[in-house]
N, C-alpha and C positions, 0 to 999 in steps of 0.2 A: 049612270055614269055622268058626272058633272063635266061640263065643257072645259073647265079650267084644268082638269087633270088629264086631258088627252095628250098623247106623246108628242104630237106636232106642236102644240102650244108650249109644252114643257121645253122642247128644243129651242123654240123661238125665244122664250124667256131666258133660257140659259145662254144663248148666243148674245142676247141683248145685254146681259150682265157682263159677259166677257168683253164685249165691245166697249161698254162703259168703263170697265176697269182699264182697258188698253188706252182709251182716250184720257183717263185720269192720269195714268203713268206718263203718257206723252206730254201732257200739259206740265206736269211736274218737271220732267226732263228739260222741256223748253225753257221754263223759267229758271231752272238751275243754270243752263247755258247762258241765258241772258245775264244772270247775276255774275257768273264767272267771267264773261266777256267785259262786264262793267268793271270788275275788280282788276282785270288785266289792263284795261285802258287807263284806269285811275293810276296804276303804278307805272305804266309805260310812258304816258304823256309827260309827267313831270321830268323824267329823265331826258326826254327829247327836248323839252322846253329849256332845260338847263344847258344842254349842248348848244342849242341855238343862241342862248344868251352869251355863252362863252365864246362862240364863234363871232357873234356881232361885236362883243367887247374886243376880241383880238383884231377884228377888221378895223375897228375904230382906232385902236392903238397903232396899227400899221399905217393907217392914213394920217395920223397925227405925227 
């Protein structure tokens, strides 16, 4: 009986594959959330900047 075919090593290898798969999925999900947050920030900030510009223009008009 070869050492690589023992049930204990088979379980260890199987668990290692499962852990690698879980880590790979976690990394993919993490980068997806990073991408998603970047998209949200990209679309949210211009609206906020536009509101600030409008408010500053209104404040300047009020002061003049």
